[in-house]
All heavy atoms as TSV, in Angstrom:
chain	resi	resn	atom	element	x	y	z
A	1	MET	N	N	-23.139	24.167	-6.578
A	1	MET	CA	C	-23.013	24.642	-5.198
A	1	MET	C	C	-24.205	25.360	-4.790
A	1	MET	O	O	-24.684	26.191	-5.545
A	1	MET	CB	C	-21.687	25.437	-5.122
A	1	MET	CG	C	-21.488	25.947	-3.741
A	1	MET	SD	S	-19.792	26.633	-3.488
A	1	MET	CE	C	-19.860	28.072	-4.454
A	2	ALA	N	N	-24.638	25.140	-3.557
A	2	ALA	CA	C	-25.874	25.806	-3.100
A	2	ALA	C	C	-25.505	27.160	-2.459
A	2	ALA	O	O	-24.985	27.253	-1.411
A	2	ALA	CB	C	-26.518	24.932	-1.997
A	3	THR	N	N	-25.826	28.207	-3.197
A	3	THR	CA	C	-25.524	29.540	-2.676
A	3	THR	C	C	-26.676	30.074	-1.806
A	3	THR	O	O	-26.485	30.971	-1.094
A	3	THR	CB	C	-25.292	30.516	-3.844
A	3	THR	OG1	O	-26.398	30.505	-4.742
A	3	THR	CG2	C	-24.027	30.193	-4.629
A	4	SER	N	N	-27.855	29.431	-1.933
A	4	SER	CA	C	-28.958	29.945	-1.150
A	4	SER	C	C	-28.772	29.618	0.328
A	4	SER	O	O	-29.471	30.110	1.136
A	4	SER	CB	C	-30.239	29.345	-1.601
A	4	SER	OG	O	-30.255	27.963	-1.517
A	5	SER	N	N	-27.877	28.683	0.683
A	5	SER	CA	C	-27.653	28.369	2.117
A	5	SER	C	C	-26.827	29.455	2.785
A	5	SER	O	O	-26.747	29.421	4.036
A	5	SER	CB	C	-26.949	27.035	2.162
A	5	SER	OG	O	-25.668	27.096	1.598
A	6	ILE	N	N	-26.250	30.386	2.157
A	6	ILE	CA	C	-25.452	31.460	2.754
A	6	ILE	C	C	-26.464	32.548	3.139
A	6	ILE	O	O	-26.975	33.256	2.280
A	6	ILE	CB	C	-24.370	32.030	1.814
A	6	ILE	CG1	C	-23.409	30.912	1.460
A	6	ILE	CG2	C	-23.702	33.177	2.466
A	6	ILE	CD1	C	-22.370	31.356	0.384
A	7	THR	N	N	-26.782	32.600	4.426
A	7	THR	CA	C	-27.865	33.564	4.877
A	7	THR	C	C	-27.330	34.655	5.797
A	7	THR	O	O	-28.078	35.472	6.208
A	7	THR	CB	C	-28.971	32.791	5.569
A	7	THR	OG1	O	-28.417	32.062	6.678
A	7	THR	CG2	C	-29.571	31.789	4.579
A	8	LYS	N	N	-26.047	34.599	6.099
A	8	LYS	CA	C	-25.558	35.614	7.091
A	8	LYS	C	C	-24.342	36.294	6.471
A	8	LYS	O	O	-23.609	35.782	5.700
A	8	LYS	CB	C	-25.147	34.913	8.402
A	8	LYS	CG	C	-26.290	34.234	9.092
A	8	LYS	CD	C	-25.912	33.818	10.505
A	8	LYS	CE	C	-27.125	33.205	11.063
A	8	LYS	NZ	N	-27.131	33.173	12.490
A	9	ASN	N	N	-24.179	37.522	6.896
A	9	ASN	CA	C	-22.973	38.276	6.558
A	9	ASN	C	C	-21.856	37.822	7.436
A	9	ASN	O	O	-22.034	37.471	8.620
A	9	ASN	CB	C	-23.235	39.810	6.768
A	9	ASN	CG	C	-24.235	40.293	5.714
A	9	ASN	OD1	O	-24.368	39.861	4.694
A	9	ASN	ND2	N	-24.975	41.360	6.215
A	10	PHE	N	N	-20.639	37.848	6.933
A	10	PHE	CA	C	-19.461	37.516	7.762
A	10	PHE	C	C	-18.382	38.417	7.303
A	10	PHE	O	O	-18.335	38.988	6.229
A	10	PHE	CB	C	-19.111	35.999	7.578
A	10	PHE	CG	C	-18.877	35.586	6.205
A	10	PHE	CD1	C	-17.559	35.573	5.636
A	10	PHE	CD2	C	-19.930	35.131	5.407
A	10	PHE	CE1	C	-17.403	35.173	4.338
A	10	PHE	CE2	C	-19.697	34.741	4.050
A	10	PHE	CZ	C	-18.456	34.789	3.533
A	11	VAL	N	N	-17.407	38.613	8.231
A	11	VAL	CA	C	-16.266	39.502	8.030
A	11	VAL	C	C	-15.033	38.720	7.966
A	11	VAL	O	O	-14.792	37.831	8.771
A	11	VAL	CB	C	-16.217	40.542	9.147
A	11	VAL	CG1	C	-15.016	41.489	8.988
A	11	VAL	CG2	C	-17.480	41.326	9.241
A	12	ILE	N	N	-14.214	39.030	6.954
A	12	ILE	CA	C	-12.918	38.383	6.749
A	12	ILE	C	C	-11.888	39.468	6.977
A	12	ILE	O	O	-11.894	40.463	6.244
A	12	ILE	CB	C	-12.749	37.803	5.338
A	12	ILE	CG1	C	-13.831	36.701	5.144
A	12	ILE	CG2	C	-11.407	37.189	5.184
A	12	ILE	CD1	C	-13.875	36.170	3.723
A	13	SER	N	N	-11.106	39.279	8.012
A	13	SER	CA	C	-10.093	40.320	8.240
A	13	SER	C	C	-8.680	39.663	8.454
A	13	SER	O	O	-8.624	38.537	8.912
A	13	SER	CB	C	-10.421	41.141	9.500
A	13	SER	OG	O	-10.500	40.253	10.611
A	14	GLY	N	N	-7.703	40.377	8.062
A	14	GLY	CA	C	-6.351	39.815	8.174
A	14	GLY	C	C	-5.942	39.089	6.943
A	14	GLY	O	O	-6.750	38.435	6.297
A	15	GLN	N	N	-4.682	39.159	6.672
A	15	GLN	CA	C	-4.058	38.552	5.425
A	15	GLN	C	C	-4.255	37.030	5.427
A	15	GLN	O	O	-4.655	36.497	4.414
A	15	GLN	CB	C	-2.585	38.898	5.378
A	15	GLN	CG	C	-1.925	38.381	4.079
A	15	GLN	CD	C	-2.419	39.078	2.845
A	15	GLN	OE1	O	-2.908	40.185	2.879
A	15	GLN	NE2	N	-2.316	38.392	1.753
A	16	ARG	N	N	-4.105	36.387	6.575
A	16	ARG	CA	C	-4.197	34.889	6.590
A	16	ARG	C	C	-5.648	34.452	6.299
A	16	ARG	O	O	-5.910	33.527	5.553
A	16	ARG	CB	C	-3.770	34.419	7.988
A	16	ARG	CG	C	-3.758	32.933	8.088
A	16	ARG	CD	C	-3.049	32.487	9.371
A	16	ARG	NE	N	-3.002	31.058	9.460
A	16	ARG	CZ	C	-3.760	30.324	10.297
A	16	ARG	NH1	N	-4.529	30.948	11.154
A	16	ARG	NH2	N	-3.684	29.063	10.308
A	17	GLN	N	N	-6.607	35.107	6.888
A	17	GLN	CA	C	-8.043	34.728	6.672
A	17	GLN	C	C	-8.428	35.015	5.185
A	17	GLN	O	O	-9.172	34.249	4.616
A	17	GLN	CB	C	-8.934	35.551	7.601
A	17	GLN	CG	C	-9.004	34.997	9.014
A	17	GLN	CD	C	-10.043	35.656	9.870
A	17	GLN	OE1	O	-10.566	36.771	9.486
A	17	GLN	NE2	N	-10.344	35.058	11.003
A	18	VAL	N	N	-7.973	36.096	4.653
A	18	VAL	CA	C	-8.306	36.434	3.295
A	18	VAL	C	C	-7.725	35.363	2.390
A	18	VAL	O	O	-8.372	34.869	1.428
A	18	VAL	CB	C	-7.718	37.836	2.899
A	18	VAL	CG1	C	-7.816	38.053	1.393
A	18	VAL	CG2	C	-8.436	38.870	3.661
A	19	GLU	N	N	-6.468	34.927	2.637
A	19	GLU	CA	C	-5.827	33.923	1.770
A	19	GLU	C	C	-6.567	32.561	1.902
A	19	GLU	O	O	-6.764	31.864	0.937
A	19	GLU	CB	C	-4.385	33.745	2.137
A	19	GLU	CG	C	-3.528	34.885	1.632
A	19	GLU	CD	C	-2.045	34.767	1.984
A	19	GLU	OE1	O	-1.633	33.676	2.447
A	19	GLU	OE2	O	-1.329	35.749	1.807
A	20	MET	N	N	-6.931	32.171	3.115
A	20	MET	CA	C	-7.666	30.939	3.366
A	20	MET	C	C	-9.012	30.958	2.687
A	20	MET	O	O	-9.412	29.930	2.034
A	20	MET	CB	C	-7.897	30.680	4.903
A	20	MET	CG	C	-6.606	30.296	5.600
A	20	MET	SD	S	-6.758	30.234	7.413
A	20	MET	CE	C	-8.180	29.255	7.683
A	21	PHE	N	N	-9.722	32.119	2.753
A	21	PHE	CA	C	-11.007	32.193	2.065
A	21	PHE	C	C	-10.840	32.113	0.550
A	21	PHE	O	O	-11.592	31.409	-0.108
A	21	PHE	CB	C	-11.672	33.555	2.425
A	21	PHE	CG	C	-13.021	33.705	1.819
A	21	PHE	CD1	C	-14.117	33.029	2.283
A	21	PHE	CD2	C	-13.181	34.601	0.752
A	21	PHE	CE1	C	-15.382	33.190	1.666
A	21	PHE	CE2	C	-14.447	34.813	0.163
A	21	PHE	CZ	C	-15.528	34.058	0.616
A	22	ALA	N	N	-9.866	32.762	-0.003
A	22	ALA	CA	C	-9.588	32.740	-1.456
A	22	ALA	C	C	-9.256	31.340	-1.855
A	22	ALA	O	O	-9.726	30.865	-2.937
A	22	ALA	CB	C	-8.503	33.740	-1.798
A	23	ASP	N	N	-8.439	30.649	-1.096
A	23	ASP	CA	C	-8.050	29.266	-1.442
A	23	ASP	C	C	-9.264	28.388	-1.378
A	23	ASP	O	O	-9.351	27.470	-2.216
A	23	ASP	CB	C	-6.968	28.793	-0.425
A	23	ASP	CG	C	-5.606	29.442	-0.629
A	23	ASP	OD1	O	-5.410	30.007	-1.684
A	23	ASP	OD2	O	-4.830	29.288	0.278
A	24	ALA	N	N	-10.132	28.546	-0.394
A	24	ALA	CA	C	-11.377	27.748	-0.331
A	24	ALA	C	C	-12.293	27.997	-1.546
A	24	ALA	O	O	-12.825	27.009	-2.114
A	24	ALA	CB	C	-12.131	28.038	0.976
A	25	ILE	N	N	-12.423	29.184	-1.969
A	25	ILE	CA	C	-13.251	29.524	-3.085
A	25	ILE	C	C	-12.622	28.963	-4.340
A	25	ILE	O	O	-13.310	28.338	-5.195
A	25	ILE	CB	C	-13.403	31.059	-3.264
A	25	ILE	CG1	C	-14.191	31.650	-2.074
A	25	ILE	CG2	C	-14.017	31.391	-4.601
A	25	ILE	CD1	C	-15.624	31.253	-1.987
A	26	GLU	N	N	-11.338	29.036	-4.507
A	26	GLU	CA	C	-10.604	28.451	-5.656
A	26	GLU	C	C	-10.756	26.976	-5.689
A	26	GLU	O	O	-11.038	26.381	-6.735
A	26	GLU	CB	C	-9.157	28.856	-5.595
A	26	GLU	CG	C	-8.428	28.888	-6.928
A	26	GLU	CD	C	-7.080	29.527	-6.768
A	26	GLU	OE1	O	-6.985	30.719	-6.547
A	26	GLU	OE2	O	-6.137	28.758	-6.956
A	27	ALA	N	N	-10.574	26.311	-4.548
A	27	ALA	CA	C	-10.742	24.794	-4.513
A	27	ALA	C	C	-12.126	24.398	-4.827
A	27	ALA	O	O	-12.338	23.393	-5.524
A	27	ALA	CB	C	-10.328	24.295	-3.166
A	28	SER	N	N	-13.100	25.128	-4.428
A	28	SER	CA	C	-14.525	24.820	-4.663
A	28	SER	C	C	-14.738	24.943	-6.154
A	28	SER	O	O	-15.499	24.105	-6.720
A	28	SER	CB	C	-15.380	25.814	-3.950
A	28	SER	OG	O	-16.719	25.590	-4.254
A	29	ALA	N	N	-14.255	26.004	-6.824
A	29	ALA	CA	C	-14.410	26.122	-8.240
A	29	ALA	C	C	-13.759	24.987	-9.080
A	29	ALA	O	O	-14.270	24.675	-10.086
A	29	ALA	CB	C	-13.925	27.534	-8.680
A	30	ASN	N	N	-12.671	24.503	-8.550
A	30	ASN	CA	C	-11.898	23.470	-9.282
A	30	ASN	C	C	-12.427	22.104	-9.002
A	30	ASN	O	O	-12.066	21.161	-9.751
A	30	ASN	CB	C	-10.405	23.580	-8.959
A	30	ASN	CG	C	-9.725	24.814	-9.449
A	30	ASN	OD1	O	-10.214	25.358	-10.449
A	30	ASN	ND2	N	-8.685	25.256	-8.743
A	31	ASP	N	N	-13.239	21.946	-8.001
A	31	ASP	CA	C	-13.780	20.595	-7.634
A	31	ASP	C	C	-15.116	20.426	-8.255
A	31	ASP	O	O	-16.205	20.503	-7.573
A	31	ASP	CB	C	-13.824	20.510	-6.105
A	31	ASP	CG	C	-14.265	19.091	-5.661
A	31	ASP	OD1	O	-14.033	18.154	-6.426
A	31	ASP	OD2	O	-14.779	18.987	-4.507
A	32	GLN	N	N	-15.261	20.150	-9.560
A	32	GLN	CA	C	-16.438	19.982	-10.298
A	32	GLN	C	C	-16.862	18.479	-10.274
A	32	GLN	O	O	-16.073	17.603	-10.512
A	32	GLN	CB	C	-16.278	20.458	-11.705
A	32	GLN	CG	C	-15.999	21.938	-11.804
A	32	GLN	CD	C	-17.148	22.779	-11.303
A	32	GLN	OE1	O	-18.254	22.469	-11.507
A	32	GLN	NE2	N	-16.810	23.906	-10.661
A	33	THR	N	N	-18.109	18.236	-9.929
A	33	THR	CA	C	-18.631	16.845	-9.952
A	33	THR	C	C	-18.890	16.454	-11.393
A	33	THR	O	O	-19.634	17.271	-12.156
A	33	THR	CB	C	-19.923	16.771	-9.123
A	33	THR	OG1	O	-19.635	17.214	-7.849
A	33	THR	CG2	C	-20.417	15.369	-9.103
A	34	PRO	N	N	-18.396	15.368	-11.871
A	34	PRO	CA	C	-18.679	14.972	-13.236
A	34	PRO	C	C	-20.131	14.579	-13.507
A	34	PRO	O	O	-20.763	14.067	-12.611
A	34	PRO	CB	C	-17.767	13.732	-13.477
A	34	PRO	CG	C	-17.478	13.221	-12.098
A	34	PRO	CD	C	-17.590	14.346	-11.165
A	35	SER	N	N	-20.596	14.869	-14.690
A	35	SER	CA	C	-21.993	14.525	-15.019
A	35	SER	C	C	-22.078	13.013	-15.275
A	35	SER	O	O	-21.131	12.421	-15.802
A	35	SER	CB	C	-22.366	15.254	-16.252
A	35	SER	OG	O	-22.385	16.636	-16.086
A	36	ILE	N	N	-23.174	12.458	-14.856
A	36	ILE	CA	C	-23.440	11.068	-15.039
A	36	ILE	C	C	-24.683	10.884	-15.950
A	36	ILE	O	O	-25.706	11.423	-15.595
A	36	ILE	CB	C	-23.641	10.299	-13.711
A	36	ILE	CG1	C	-22.406	10.449	-12.862
A	36	ILE	CG2	C	-23.934	8.856	-13.920
A	36	ILE	CD1	C	-22.592	9.923	-11.367
A	37	LYS	N	N	-24.457	10.211	-17.009
A	37	LYS	CA	C	-25.630	10.004	-17.972
A	37	LYS	C	C	-26.530	8.942	-17.331
A	37	LYS	O	O	-26.100	7.942	-16.783
A	37	LYS	CB	C	-25.107	9.587	-19.306
A	37	LYS	CG	C	-24.194	10.634	-19.970
A	37	LYS	CD	C	-24.368	10.669	-21.421
A	37	LYS	CE	C	-23.473	11.738	-21.968
A	37	LYS	NZ	N	-24.076	12.574	-22.817
A	38	VAL	N	N	-27.835	9.201	-17.476
A	38	VAL	CA	C	-28.808	8.307	-16.950
A	38	VAL	C	C	-29.882	7.992	-18.058
A	38	VAL	O	O	-30.286	8.917	-18.715
A	38	VAL	CB	C	-29.561	8.965	-15.717
A	38	VAL	CG1	C	-30.603	8.041	-15.227
A	38	VAL	CG2	C	-28.507	9.249	-14.611
A	39	ASN	N	N	-30.228	6.783	-18.180
A	39	ASN	CA	C	-31.259	6.427	-19.130
A	39	ASN	C	C	-32.618	6.612	-18.384
A	39	ASN	O	O	-32.815	6.131	-17.302
A	39	ASN	CB	C	-31.094	5.006	-19.577
A	39	ASN	CG	C	-29.939	4.773	-20.481
A	39	ASN	OD1	O	-29.556	5.657	-21.206
A	39	ASN	ND2	N	-29.341	3.573	-20.451
A	40	ALA	N	N	-33.508	7.266	-19.062
A	40	ALA	CA	C	-34.824	7.533	-18.409
A	40	ALA	C	C	-35.911	7.391	-19.479
A	40	ALA	O	O	-35.674	7.646	-20.649
A	40	ALA	CB	C	-34.859	8.914	-17.845
A	41	THR	N	N	-37.052	6.955	-19.010
A	41	THR	CA	C	-38.253	6.778	-19.868
A	41	THR	C	C	-39.296	7.704	-19.263
A	41	THR	O	O	-39.651	7.628	-18.121
A	41	THR	CB	C	-38.780	5.349	-19.900
A	41	THR	OG1	O	-37.687	4.463	-20.354
A	41	THR	CG2	C	-39.939	5.192	-20.788
A	42	PHE	N	N	-39.838	8.605	-20.110
A	42	PHE	CA	C	-40.877	9.521	-19.657
A	42	PHE	C	C	-42.232	8.857	-19.831
A	42	PHE	O	O	-42.570	8.457	-20.959
A	42	PHE	CB	C	-40.754	10.823	-20.421
A	42	PHE	CG	C	-39.584	11.647	-20.039
A	42	PHE	CD1	C	-38.416	11.531	-20.861
A	42	PHE	CD2	C	-39.548	12.471	-18.935
A	42	PHE	CE1	C	-37.270	12.248	-20.491
A	42	PHE	CE2	C	-38.338	13.176	-18.641
A	42	PHE	CZ	C	-37.257	13.036	-19.427
A	43	LEU	N	N	-43.030	8.763	-18.789
A	43	LEU	CA	C	-44.298	8.160	-18.903
A	43	LEU	C	C	-45.331	9.254	-19.052
A	43	LEU	O	O	-45.430	10.172	-18.231
A	43	LEU	CB	C	-44.610	7.363	-17.633
A	43	LEU	CG	C	-43.568	6.223	-17.305
A	43	LEU	CD1	C	-44.038	5.586	-15.927
A	43	LEU	CD2	C	-43.598	5.216	-18.427
A	44	THR	N	N	-46.200	9.198	-20.109
A	44	THR	CA	C	-47.244	10.137	-20.299
A	44	THR	C	C	-48.595	9.510	-20.324
A	44	THR	O	O	-49.606	10.142	-20.145
A	44	THR	CB	C	-47.017	10.912	-21.624
A	44	THR	OG1	O	-46.857	9.970	-22.731
A	44	THR	CG2	C	-45.733	11.760	-21.608
A	45	ASN	N	N	-48.624	8.217	-20.583
A	45	ASN	CA	C	-49.918	7.507	-20.639
A	45	ASN	C	C	-50.328	7.202	-19.263
A	45	ASN	O	O	-49.623	6.610	-18.480
A	45	ASN	CB	C	-49.673	6.195	-21.463
A	45	ASN	CG	C	-50.986	5.377	-21.617
A	45	ASN	OD1	O	-51.966	5.566	-20.830
A	45	ASN	ND2	N	-51.036	4.541	-22.639
A	46	PRO	N	N	-51.538	7.592	-18.869
A	46	PRO	CA	C	-52.006	7.348	-17.492
A	46	PRO	C	C	-51.958	5.895	-17.076
A	46	PRO	O	O	-51.687	5.542	-15.902
A	46	PRO	CB	C	-53.409	7.847	-17.448
A	46	PRO	CG	C	-53.464	8.902	-18.591
A	46	PRO	CD	C	-52.500	8.400	-19.630
A	47	LYS	N	N	-52.220	4.992	-18.002
A	47	LYS	CA	C	-52.158	3.540	-17.658
A	47	LYS	C	C	-50.744	3.132	-17.371
A	47	LYS	O	O	-50.488	2.307	-16.425
A	47	LYS	CB	C	-52.709	2.732	-18.879
A	47	LYS	CG	C	-54.210	2.872	-18.985
A	47	LYS	CD	C	-54.721	1.971	-20.123
A	47	LYS	CE	C	-56.257	2.184	-20.263
A	47	LYS	NZ	N	-56.733	1.351	-21.346
A	48	ASP	N	N	-49.743	3.588	-18.086
A	48	ASP	CA	C	-48.365	3.322	-17.864
A	48	ASP	C	C	-47.898	3.858	-16.472
A	48	ASP	O	O	-47.181	3.258	-15.693
A	48	ASP	CB	C	-47.455	3.864	-18.909
A	48	ASP	CG	C	-47.619	3.158	-20.267
A	48	ASP	OD1	O	-48.146	2.017	-20.270
A	48	ASP	OD2	O	-47.210	3.721	-21.293
A	49	ILE	N	N	-48.409	5.093	-16.181
A	49	ILE	CA	C	-48.076	5.710	-14.856
A	49	ILE	C	C	-48.656	4.880	-13.700
A	49	ILE	O	O	-47.922	4.576	-12.718
A	49	ILE	CB	C	-48.563	7.138	-14.812
A	49	ILE	CG1	C	-47.788	8.007	-15.865
A	49	ILE	CG2	C	-48.373	7.746	-13.406
A	49	ILE	CD1	C	-48.394	9.365	-16.074
A	50	ALA	N	N	-49.909	4.481	-13.843
A	50	ALA	CA	C	-50.557	3.618	-12.803
A	50	ALA	C	C	-49.824	2.367	-12.642
A	50	ALA	O	O	-49.582	1.897	-11.508
A	50	ALA	CB	C	-51.968	3.424	-13.145
A	51	LYS	N	N	-49.400	1.715	-13.721
A	51	LYS	CA	C	-48.645	0.493	-13.697
A	51	LYS	C	C	-47.314	0.641	-12.939
A	51	LYS	O	O	-46.919	-0.116	-12.099
A	51	LYS	CB	C	-48.463	-0.054	-15.118
A	51	LYS	CG	C	-47.884	-1.428	-15.197
A	51	LYS	CD	C	-47.798	-1.899	-16.691
A	51	LYS	CE	C	-47.062	-3.124	-16.876
A	51	LYS	NZ	N	-46.905	-3.521	-18.249
A	52	PHE	N	N	-46.624	1.693	-13.271
A	52	PHE	CA	C	-45.346	2.025	-12.607
A	52	PHE	C	C	-45.546	2.285	-11.104
A	52	PHE	O	O	-44.718	1.735	-10.308
A	52	PHE	CB	C	-44.711	3.257	-13.265
A	52	PHE	CG	C	-43.474	3.722	-12.555
A	52	PHE	CD1	C	-42.280	3.017	-12.699
A	52	PHE	CD2	C	-43.526	4.804	-11.722
A	52	PHE	CE1	C	-41.111	3.434	-12.060
A	52	PHE	CE2	C	-42.392	5.238	-11.046
A	52	PHE	CZ	C	-41.173	4.525	-11.231
A	53	MET	N	N	-46.573	3.022	-10.796
A	53	MET	CA	C	-46.810	3.337	-9.332
A	53	MET	C	C	-47.166	2.075	-8.613
A	53	MET	O	O	-46.810	1.922	-7.449
A	53	MET	CB	C	-47.907	4.395	-9.230
A	53	MET	CG	C	-47.516	5.744	-9.765
A	53	MET	SD	S	-45.946	6.350	-9.107
A	53	MET	CE	C	-46.540	6.778	-7.418
A	54	GLN	N	N	-47.847	1.119	-9.215
A	54	GLN	CA	C	-48.172	-0.103	-8.588
A	54	GLN	C	C	-46.960	-0.943	-8.269
A	54	GLN	O	O	-46.772	-1.494	-7.233
A	54	GLN	CB	C	-49.177	-0.925	-9.491
A	54	GLN	CG	C	-49.905	-1.991	-8.731
A	54	GLN	CD	C	-50.849	-1.480	-7.649
A	54	GLN	OE1	O	-51.174	-0.287	-7.578
A	54	GLN	NE2	N	-51.196	-2.251	-6.707
A	55	LYS	N	N	-45.986	-0.973	-9.268
A	55	LYS	CA	C	-44.735	-1.603	-9.004
A	55	LYS	C	C	-43.945	-0.955	-7.864
A	55	LYS	O	O	-43.334	-1.648	-6.996
A	55	LYS	CB	C	-43.819	-1.550	-10.339
A	55	LYS	CG	C	-44.208	-2.518	-11.380
A	55	LYS	CD	C	-43.187	-2.338	-12.568
A	55	LYS	CE	C	-43.561	-3.200	-13.708
A	55	LYS	NZ	N	-42.542	-2.996	-14.824
A	56	ARG	N	N	-43.980	0.366	-7.807
A	56	ARG	CA	C	-43.276	1.080	-6.771
A	56	ARG	C	C	-43.854	0.787	-5.452
A	56	ARG	O	O	-43.149	0.609	-4.432
A	56	ARG	CB	C	-43.401	2.574	-7.109
A	56	ARG	CG	C	-42.689	3.489	-6.096
A	56	ARG	CD	C	-42.787	4.953	-6.579
A	56	ARG	NE	N	-42.219	5.854	-5.573
A	56	ARG	CZ	C	-42.879	6.399	-4.594
A	56	ARG	NH1	N	-44.160	6.227	-4.509
A	56	ARG	NH2	N	-42.311	7.190	-3.737
A	57	LYS	N	N	-45.175	0.719	-5.374
A	57	LYS	CA	C	-45.854	0.433	-4.108
A	57	LYS	C	C	-45.513	-0.959	-3.603
A	57	LYS	O	O	-45.245	-1.163	-2.461
A	57	LYS	CB	C	-47.403	0.527	-4.349
A	57	LYS	CG	C	-48.255	0.518	-3.081
A	57	LYS	CD	C	-49.717	0.740	-3.471
A	57	LYS	CE	C	-50.537	0.803	-2.223
A	57	LYS	NZ	N	-51.948	1.040	-2.504
A	58	LYS	N	N	-45.432	-1.958	-4.559
A	58	LYS	CA	C	-45.095	-3.329	-4.115
A	58	LYS	C	C	-43.615	-3.329	-3.689
A	58	LYS	O	O	-43.326	-4.031	-2.701
A	58	LYS	CB	C	-45.253	-4.231	-5.319
A	58	LYS	CG	C	-46.718	-4.604	-5.610
A	58	LYS	CD	C	-46.857	-5.582	-6.748
A	58	LYS	CE	C	-48.293	-5.844	-7.126
A	58	LYS	NZ	N	-48.388	-6.706	-8.269
A	59	ALA	N	N	-42.745	-2.612	-4.368
A	59	ALA	CA	C	-41.355	-2.644	-4.011
A	59	ALA	C	C	-41.072	-1.972	-2.621
A	59	ALA	O	O	-40.176	-2.428	-1.892
A	59	ALA	CB	C	-40.508	-1.927	-5.062
A	60	ASN	N	N	-41.837	-0.942	-2.274
A	60	ASN	CA	C	-41.641	-0.292	-1.036
A	60	ASN	C	C	-42.478	-0.885	0.150
A	60	ASN	O	O	-42.372	-0.437	1.280
A	60	ASN	CB	C	-41.988	1.171	-1.179
A	60	ASN	CG	C	-41.013	1.902	-2.047
A	60	ASN	OD1	O	-39.881	1.546	-2.137
A	60	ASN	ND2	N	-41.436	2.948	-2.735
A	61	ALA	N	N	-43.279	-1.873	-0.145
A	61	ALA	CA	C	-44.179	-2.468	0.926
A	61	ALA	C	C	-43.361	-3.051	2.015
A	61	ALA	O	O	-43.737	-2.944	3.209
A	61	ALA	CB	C	-45.087	-3.527	0.270
A	62	GLY	N	N	-42.220	-3.630	1.730
A	62	GLY	CA	C	-41.407	-4.304	2.788
A	62	GLY	C	C	-40.581	-3.361	3.575
A	62	GLY	O	O	-40.035	-3.664	4.657
A	63	SER	N	N	-40.450	-2.118	3.129
A	63	SER	CA	C	-39.569	-1.127	3.847
A	63	SER	C	C	-40.255	-0.355	4.918
A	63	SER	O	O	-39.711	0.517	5.552
A	63	SER	CB	C	-38.928	-0.210	2.835
A	63	SER	OG	O	-39.899	0.557	2.162
A	64	LYS	N	N	-41.523	-0.596	5.161
A	64	LYS	CA	C	-42.301	0.164	6.089
A	64	LYS	C	C	-42.254	-0.409	7.486
A	64	LYS	O	O	-42.123	-1.503	7.848
A	64	LYS	CB	C	-43.783	0.369	5.628
A	64	LYS	CG	C	-43.829	1.288	4.503
A	64	LYS	CD	C	-45.272	1.555	4.110
A	64	LYS	CE	C	-45.331	2.457	2.929
A	64	LYS	NZ	N	-46.668	2.804	2.475
């Protein structure tokens, strides 16, 4: 959850608003996104990186 997007102070007053806020916080805590495993290859060889970037450039050529 992005907490840095909360940039303003707000006031919660009244029993109903307090309960709604607490319910929203609780629902947010219970709504966890499952982790998805991803296979990745780390490129460290400059020739492999250049080869990969060339493939990327060709793949994106039609989307411009």
